[in-house]
C-alpha positions in Angstrom: 96.9 -59.5 65.2 95.8 -55.9 64.7 99.4 -55.0 63.7 99.4 -57.7 61.0 96.0 -56.5 59.7 97.3 -52.9 59.6 100.4 -53.9 57.6 98.2 -55.9 55.2 95.9 -52.9 54.7 98.9 -50.7 53.9 100.2 -53.2 51.4 96.8 -53.6 49.8 96.4 -49.8 49.4 99.8 -49.6 47.8 99.0 -52.4 45.4 95.7 -50.7 44.4 97.5 -47.4 43.9 100.2 -49.0 41.7 97.6 -50.8 39.7 95.6 -47.6 39.1 98.8 -45.8 38.0 99.7 -48.7 35.6 96.1 -48.7 34.2 96.4 -45.0 33.5 99.6 -45.6 31.6 98.0 -48.3 29.5 95.0 -46.1 28.7 97.2 -43.3 27.8 99.2 -45.5 25.5 96.2 -46.0 23.3 95.1 -42.4 23.5 92.2 -42.6 26.0 94.0 -40.3 28.5 95.9 -37.4 27.2 98.1 -34.7 28.8 96.5 -31.4 29.7 99.3 -29.1 28.5 98.6 -27.8 25.0 101.1 -28.3 22.2 102.5 -25.7 19.9 102.4 -26.2 16.1 106.0 -27.4 15.9 105.5 -30.0 18.6 102.2 -31.2 17.1 103.8 -31.4 13.6 106.7 -33.3 15.1 104.4 -36.0 16.6 102.6 -36.5 13.3 106.0 -36.8 11.5 107.3 -39.3 14.1 104.1 -41.4 13.6 104.8 -41.4 9.9 108.4 -42.3 10.4 107.7 -45.4 12.5 104.6 -47.6 12.8 105.7 -48.6 16.3 105.6 -44.9 17.4 102.0 -44.3 16.4 100.3 -45.2 19.7 102.9 -43.2 21.7 102.6 -40.1 19.5 98.8 -40.2 19.6 98.9 -40.5 23.4 100.9 -37.3 23.7 98.3 -35.2 21.9 95.9 -33.5 24.3 92.3 -34.4 23.8 91.5 -30.7 23.1 93.8 -30.9 20.1 92.6 -34.1 18.6 89.5 -32.6 17.0 87.6 -35.8 17.6 90.2 -37.9 15.7 90.2 -41.4 17.1 93.3 -43.5 17.5 92.1 -45.7 14.6 91.6 -42.8 12.3 95.0 -41.3 13.3 96.7 -44.6 12.7 95.1 -45.1 9.3 95.9 -41.5 8.2 99.6 -41.7 9.1 99.8 -45.1 7.5 98.5 -43.5 4.2 101.1 -40.8 4.6 103.8 -43.4 5.2 102.8 -45.3 2.0 103.1 -42.0 0.0 106.3 -41.0 1.8 108.1 -44.3 1.3 108.7 -43.5 -2.4 110.9 -40.6 -1.3 112.9 -42.4 1.3 113.3 -42.1 5.1 111.6 -39.1 6.7 114.0 -37.1 8.9 112.2 -33.8 9.4 109.3 -31.6 8.3 108.8 -28.1 7.0 105.8 -25.7 7.7 104.9 -24.0 4.5 104.6 -20.2 4.4 101.1 -18.8 3.9 101.9 -18.0 0.3 103.2 -21.5 -0.4 100.2 -23.1 1.3 97.8 -21.0 -0.8 99.6 -22.2 -3.9 99.2 -25.8 -2.8 95.5 -25.3 -2.2 95.0 -23.6 -5.5 97.0 -26.3 -7.3 94.5 -28.9 -5.9 91.3 -27.0 -6.6 92.4 -26.0 -10.1 91.7 -29.6 -11.1 88.1 -28.8 -11.8 85.6 -25.9 -11.4 83.2 -28.4 -9.6 85.8 -29.7 -7.1 85.0 -29.3 -3.4 87.0 -26.5 -1.8 89.2 -26.3 1.4 87.0 -23.7 3.1 84.9 -26.2 5.0 88.1 -27.5 6.8 88.9 -24.2 8.5 92.2 -22.3 8.8 94.8 -24.8 7.7 98.6 -24.9 7.8 100.4 -27.2 5.4 103.4 -29.3 6.6 105.7 -31.0 4.1 107.7 -34.1 5.1 111.5 -33.9 4.4 114.0 -36.6 3.7 117.7 -37.1 4.4 118.1 -38.6 0.9 115.1 -38.0 -1.3 115.1 -40.8 -3.9 112.2 -39.4 -5.9 112.5 -35.7 -6.1 110.4 -35.7 -9.2 107.4 -37.0 -7.2 105.0 -34.5 -5.5 105.7 -33.6 -1.9 104.0 -35.6 0.8 101.9 -33.1 2.8 99.6 -33.1 5.8 97.7 -30.2 7.5 97.1 -28.8 11.0 94.1 -26.7 11.9 94.4 -23.4 13.6 91.6 -22.4 16.0 90.2 -19.0 16.7 92.3 -18.8 19.8 95.5 -19.6 17.9 95.7 -23.2 19.2 96.7 -25.8 16.6 95.0 -29.2 16.4 94.6 -32.2 14.1 92.1 -31.4 11.3 89.4 -34.0 12.1 87.1 -33.7 9.1 90.1 -33.3 6.8 91.6 -36.5 8.0 88.4 -38.6 8.0 87.5 -37.3 4.5 90.9 -38.1 3.2 90.7 -41.6 4.5 87.2 -42.0 2.9 88.5 -40.8 -0.5 91.6 -43.0 -0.2 89.6 -46.1 0.7 87.2 -45.5 -2.2 90.0 -45.4 -4.8 91.8 -48.3 -3.1 88.6 -50.3 -3.3 88.4 -49.4 -7.0 91.9 -50.9 -7.7 91.1 -53.9 -5.5 87.9 -54.7 -7.5 89.8 -54.4 -10.8 92.5 -56.8 -9.5 89.8 -59.3 -8.4 87.9 -59.0 -11.7 84.8 -58.2 -9.7 82.6 -56.6 -12.4 79.5 -56.1 -10.2 81.4 -54.2 -7.5 83.2 -52.2 -10.1 79.9 -51.2 -11.6 78.8 -49.9 -8.2 82.0 -47.8 -7.9 81.5 -46.4 -11.4 77.8 -45.5 -11.1 78.3 -42.1 -9.3 80.6 -40.9 -12.0 78.3 -42.0 -14.9 74.9 -40.7 -13.7 73.6 -39.4 -17.0 70.6 -41.2 -18.7 72.8 -42.6 -21.4 74.7 -44.7 -18.9 72.2 -47.6 -18.5 73.2 -50.6 -16.5 74.5 -52.5 -19.6 76.8 -49.6 -20.6 78.3 -49.3 -17.1 78.8 -53.1 -17.1 80.5 -52.8 -20.5 82.8 -50.1 -19.1 83.7 -52.2 -16.1 84.6 -55.2 -18.2 86.7 -53.0 -20.5 88.6 -51.5 -17.6 89.3 -54.9 -16.1 90.6 -56.1 -19.5 92.8 -53.0 -19.8 94.4 -53.5 -16.4 94.9 -57.2 -17.1 96.4 -56.8 -20.5 98.1 -53.4 -20.5 99.2 -52.5 -17.0 102.7 -53.7 -16.2 103.1 -52.0 -12.8 102.2 -53.8 -9.6 99.6 -52.1 -7.4 102.1 -51.3 -4.7 104.2 -49.4 -7.3 101.4 -47.0 -8.2 102.5 -43.4 -7.2 100.2 -41.0 -5.4 100.8 -37.5 -6.7 98.1 -35.7 -4.8 96.6 -36.7 -1.4 93.7 -34.4 -0.3 90.1 -35.0 0.9 88.7 -33.8 -2.4 91.3 -35.2 -4.8 93.6 -38.2 -4.9 95.7 -38.7 -8.0 97.7 -41.7 -9.0 100.3 -42.3 -11.7 100.7 -45.9 -12.8 104.3 -45.9 -14.0 104.2 -48.6 -16.7 101.4 -49.4 -19.0 101.5 -50.6 -22.6 100.4 -48.0 -25.0 97.7 -48.5 -27.7 100.5 -49.2 -30.2 101.2 -52.4 -28.3 104.9 -51.7 -27.8 105.5 -48.4 -26.1 105.5 -48.2 -22.3 103.9 -45.1 -20.9 102.5 -43.8 -17.6 98.8 -43.7 -16.9 96.9 -41.3 -14.6 93.9 -42.0 -12.4 92.1 -39.3 -10.4 89.3 -39.5 -7.8 87.6 -36.1 -7.2 85.0 -35.1 -4.7 82.7 -32.4 -6.2 80.8 -29.6 -4.5 77.9 -32.0 -3.7 80.1 -34.5 -2.0 79.8 -37.0 -4.9 82.8 -39.1 -6.0 83.9 -38.6 -9.6 86.4 -41.1 -10.9 88.6 -40.2 -13.9 90.4 -43.2 -15.3 90.6 -42.5 -19.1 91.3 -45.9 -20.6 92.9 -45.8 -24.1 90.6 -46.8 -26.9 91.7 -50.0 -28.6 92.6 -48.4 -32.0 94.3 -51.4 -33.5 91.4 -52.3 -35.8 90.3 -50.0 -38.6 86.7 -49.0 -39.3 85.3 -50.6 -42.5 82.3 -49.6 -44.5 79.8 -52.4 -44.8 77.2 -52.7 -47.5 74.2 -55.1 -47.0 76.2 -56.7 -44.2 79.3 -57.3 -46.2 82.7 -55.7 -45.8 83.1 -53.2 -48.6 85.6 -50.3 -48.3 88.2 -48.9 -45.9 89.8 -45.5 -45.7 93.4 -45.4 -46.7 93.1 -48.1 -49.4 93.4 -47.6 -53.2 90.4 -47.9 -55.5 89.4 -47.2 -59.1 86.1 -45.9 -60.2 85.4 -49.3 -61.8 86.3 -51.2 -58.6 84.0 -49.1 -56.4 81.2 -49.7 -58.9 81.8 -53.4 -58.8 81.6 -53.4 -55.0 78.7 -50.9 -54.4 76.9 -50.8 -57.7 76.2 -47.8 -59.9 76.5 -44.4 -58.0 73.8 -41.8 -57.9 76.3 -39.4 -59.2 80.1 -38.7 -59.3 81.7 -35.3 -59.1 85.1 -35.1 -60.8 86.3 -31.5 -60.6 88.2 -29.9 -63.4 90.8 -28.3 -61.3 93.2 -30.3 -59.0 93.1 -29.6 -55.3 96.9 -30.1 -55.1 99.9 -31.0 -57.2 102.4 -33.5 -55.8 105.9 -34.5 -56.9 107.1 -38.1 -56.7 110.6 -39.3 -56.0 111.4 -39.2 -59.8 110.4 -35.6 -60.0 107.2 -36.3 -61.8 104.2 -34.1 -61.0 100.8 -35.5 -60.2 97.5 -33.6 -60.2 95.3 -34.7 -57.3 91.5 -34.2 -57.5 88.9 -34.5 -54.8 86.5 -36.9 -56.4 83.0 -37.3 -54.7 80.9 -40.4 -55.3 77.4 -40.5 -53.9 75.0 -43.3 -53.1 71.7 -43.3 -51.1 72.8 -42.3 -47.6 76.5 -42.5 -48.4 79.1 -40.0 -49.7 82.7 -41.1 -50.5 85.7 -38.9 -51.2 88.8 -39.9 -53.0 92.2 -38.2 -53.5 92.4 -39.3 -57.1 94.3 -38.9 -60.4 92.7 -39.0 -63.9 94.0 -41.7 -66.2 94.9 -40.1 -69.5 93.4 -36.9 -68.2 89.9 -38.4 -68.4 87.7 -37.4 -65.3 85.6 -40.5 -65.9 88.7 -42.7 -65.4 89.8 -41.9 -61.9 91.8 -43.9 -59.4 93.0 -43.0 -55.9 92.9 -43.3 -52.1 89.6 -43.3 -50.2 90.0 -40.5 -47.7 86.5 -39.9 -46.3 83.2 -41.7 -45.8 80.0 -40.1 -44.7 76.8 -41.9 -43.6 73.8 -39.6 -43.3 70.5 -41.3 -44.3 68.2 -43.2 -41.9 65.7 -44.4 -44.6 64.6 -48.0 -44.3 66.4 -49.0 -47.5 69.8 -47.7 -46.2 72.1 -50.6 -46.4 75.3 -49.0 -45.2 77.0 -49.2 -41.8 80.5 -49.0 -40.2 81.8 -52.3 -38.9 78.5 -54.0 -39.5 76.8 -52.6 -36.4 77.4 -48.8 -36.3 74.6 -47.1 -38.1 72.8 -43.8 -38.5 69.9 -43.7 -36.0 71.5 -45.6 -33.2 71.7 -43.9 -29.8 74.7 -43.0 -27.6 74.1 -46.0 -25.3 74.2 -48.4 -28.2 77.4 -46.9 -29.4 78.9 -47.1 -25.9 78.1 -50.9 -25.9 80.4 -51.2 -28.9 83.1 -48.7 -27.8 82.7 -48.5 -24.0 85.1 -45.6 -23.4 84.5 -43.6 -26.6 82.7 -41.0 -24.5 86.0 -40.1 -22.8 87.2 -38.9 -26.2 84.2 -36.9 -27.2 82.7 -39.9 -29.0 85.5 -39.8 -31.5 87.2 -43.1 -32.5 90.7 -42.9 -34.0 92.7 -45.5 -35.9 95.7 -45.8 -38.2 95.5 -47.1 -41.8 97.7 -46.7 -44.8 100.1 -44.4 -42.9 97.4 -42.0 -41.9 95.3 -41.4 -38.8 91.6 -41.5 -39.4 88.7 -40.5 -37.1 85.1 -41.8 -36.9 83.0 -38.8 -35.8 79.3 -39.2 -35.1 76.9 -36.3 -34.9 73.9 -36.6 -32.6 70.4 -35.0 -32.7 68.6 -33.5 -29.7 67.5 -37.0 -28.6 71.0 -38.5 -28.5 70.6 -40.4 -31.7 73.2 -40.5 -34.5 72.1 -38.2 -37.3 75.3 -38.7 -39.4 78.7 -40.3 -39.1 81.8 -39.2 -40.9 85.1 -41.1 -41.3 87.9 -38.7 -42.2 91.6 -38.2 -41.9 92.5 -36.5 -38.7 94.4 -33.9 -40.5 91.2 -32.8 -42.2 89.2 -32.3 -39.0 
């Protein structure tokens, strides 16, 4: 009996020992137990590269990194980071190796990222970093930016994962990914929350940010041809993630052009989103008088027709000397005069000719309109609702992205490009607005 009990005890001890060993293996496979021997830079870079190469290798690669070289990077963070690298890398092809950049090349990379803006967050807070570039056996997209990751070098010369660099990159990536997701879902409220940190000035009241969100969603629905998975990441860093959307329909409605989107983190840690949506410039800007459409730049008028539309002018200046002399296809010369016609709060300029040499009998193309008066009897506006005296926020409700273009609105009419340019007083109110040919600005 004792002999049988003794044999049972030996077997039980063996089973417990094997179970413990197996448990250690399982724990190590998810990164909770790591080897003690420290890895060199090449070996550490190899493990990250292999994790990028194959999703099935992530757990095994993570488990081979000593805890002292993880820099507090959890398995979840490691897995998400290499997944991001994989999504960038897949545009190039199949990863087969890596290359550690020289100190000079790494500095050029850092400077290239931080040159984006004077207010961008720098790399200094992430310590002494080496840059590793993924390489491919057959790079399908050599024109795309390299896919890079970094390793951190400690004071003792030991290399490790760069913990805060990885977590900050994930945070920035998730932010811009959420931006694209909310656009795809048409979620205006969520998009407003994303845009708010970028537009923090007093002029960006809630209704303005909401107008911007709706305008952005409409642009992506109507103008963006590329699928989200086809967007190309051209820069992946904790302080800057840049995308290129390969195919969008240009403002002319026919041309297909790329479109850039950037998310920057500034020195204060704030997210700044730069998605400069093209202004819908298909519609011209008309001069309205007393709520009725009156004149448009680029169209031909006579002195009599202008008077019939607007009434008698305060004064008309018809210069004696032409501003230029043109020659038509038949070789005939034409004297062109800059004729000014003034009304209360309104100044018009025409490139005109004089019929029979009489300055009072002029006809020509309207090239400039200026609104400048805010008196109560001023009846003039652009497109019915753009007037002198309105503030920036009111203008943004009409043209939600005009601030991205210095508050200048451009459109084509009569073969020329015209620009509506408001001027603001110290309180952000429009003091005057001019509509001129772009070539004259």
